[in-house]
C-alpha positions in Angstrom: 38.6 -62.5 -25.4 37.9 -66.0 -23.9 37.3 -64.5 -20.5 34.2 -62.7 -21.9 32.8 -66.0 -23.1 33.5 -67.5 -19.7 31.8 -64.6 -17.9 28.7 -64.7 -20.2 28.4 -68.5 -19.7 28.7 -68.1 -15.9 26.2 -65.3 -15.7 23.7 -67.1 -17.9 24.0 -70.4 -15.9 23.5 -68.5 -12.6 20.5 -66.6 -13.9 18.8 -69.7 -15.3 19.6 -71.6 -12.0 18.1 -68.8 -9.9 15.0 -68.5 -11.9 14.4 -72.3 -12.2 14.9 -72.9 -8.4 12.7 -70.0 -7.4 9.9 -71.0 -9.8 10.2 -74.7 -8.8 9.9 -74.0 -5.1 7.1 -71.5 -5.5 5.0 -73.6 -7.8 5.8 -77.3 -7.1 7.1 -77.3 -3.6 4.6 -74.9 -2.2 3.1 -77.5 0.3 6.4 -79.3 1.2 7.2 -78.3 4.7 10.9 -79.2 4.4 11.4 -77.1 1.3 10.5 -74.0 3.4 13.0 -74.6 6.1 16.2 -72.4 6.5 18.5 -75.4 5.7 16.9 -76.1 2.3 18.8 -73.3 0.4 22.1 -74.6 1.7 21.3 -78.2 0.8 20.2 -77.1 -2.7 23.3 -75.0 -3.2 25.7 -77.7 -2.3 23.8 -80.2 -4.4 23.8 -77.9 -7.4 27.5 -77.1 -7.1 28.4 -80.8 -6.8 26.2 -81.7 -9.9 27.7 -79.0 -11.9 31.3 -79.7 -11.0 31.8 -82.6 -13.4 30.0 -80.6 -16.2 32.3 -77.7 -15.7 35.3 -79.9 -15.6 34.6 -81.1 -19.1 34.1 -77.8 -20.7 37.4 -76.1 -21.6 36.4 -72.4 -21.3 34.8 -72.3 -17.9 36.3 -73.2 -14.5 35.2 -74.3 -11.0 34.0 -70.7 -10.1 31.1 -71.2 -12.5 29.9 -74.3 -10.6 30.2 -72.3 -7.3 28.3 -69.4 -8.8 25.7 -71.8 -10.1 25.3 -73.5 -6.7 25.0 -70.0 -4.9 22.4 -68.9 -7.4 20.3 -72.0 -6.9 20.5 -71.6 -3.1 19.4 -68.0 -3.4 16.5 -69.0 -5.7 15.3 -71.6 -3.3 15.4 -69.0 -0.5 13.5 -66.5 -2.7 11.0 -69.1 -3.7 10.3 -70.1 0.0 9.9 -66.5 1.0 7.5 -66.0 -1.9 5.4 -69.0 -0.6 5.6 -67.6 3.0 4.4 -64.2 1.8 1.5 -65.7 -0.4 2.9 -64.5 -3.7 1.5 -66.6 -6.5 1.9 -66.3 -10.2 -1.4 -66.4 -12.1 -1.7 -67.9 -15.6 -2.8 -64.6 -17.0 -6.5 -65.4 -17.3 
């Protein structure tokens, strides 16, 4: 039963991490040259995993795999956001 909760927490954290990183790179770091380099996703993934590790360590139901999954999802989000910028994909405000 508890592994379902762990899985849902891990998937939710990964989904939020991917979306936030992609949106942040696409909207805020559009003109930052170093954010569009091939090494930026790796640096973001390691940083996110390191920052998530103490938080995961404090929570009883989730383990270190959640921090790793969060780090990977942030790295993939940064890569997707950088490719969006390179392709010229912009999100409009709807007006």
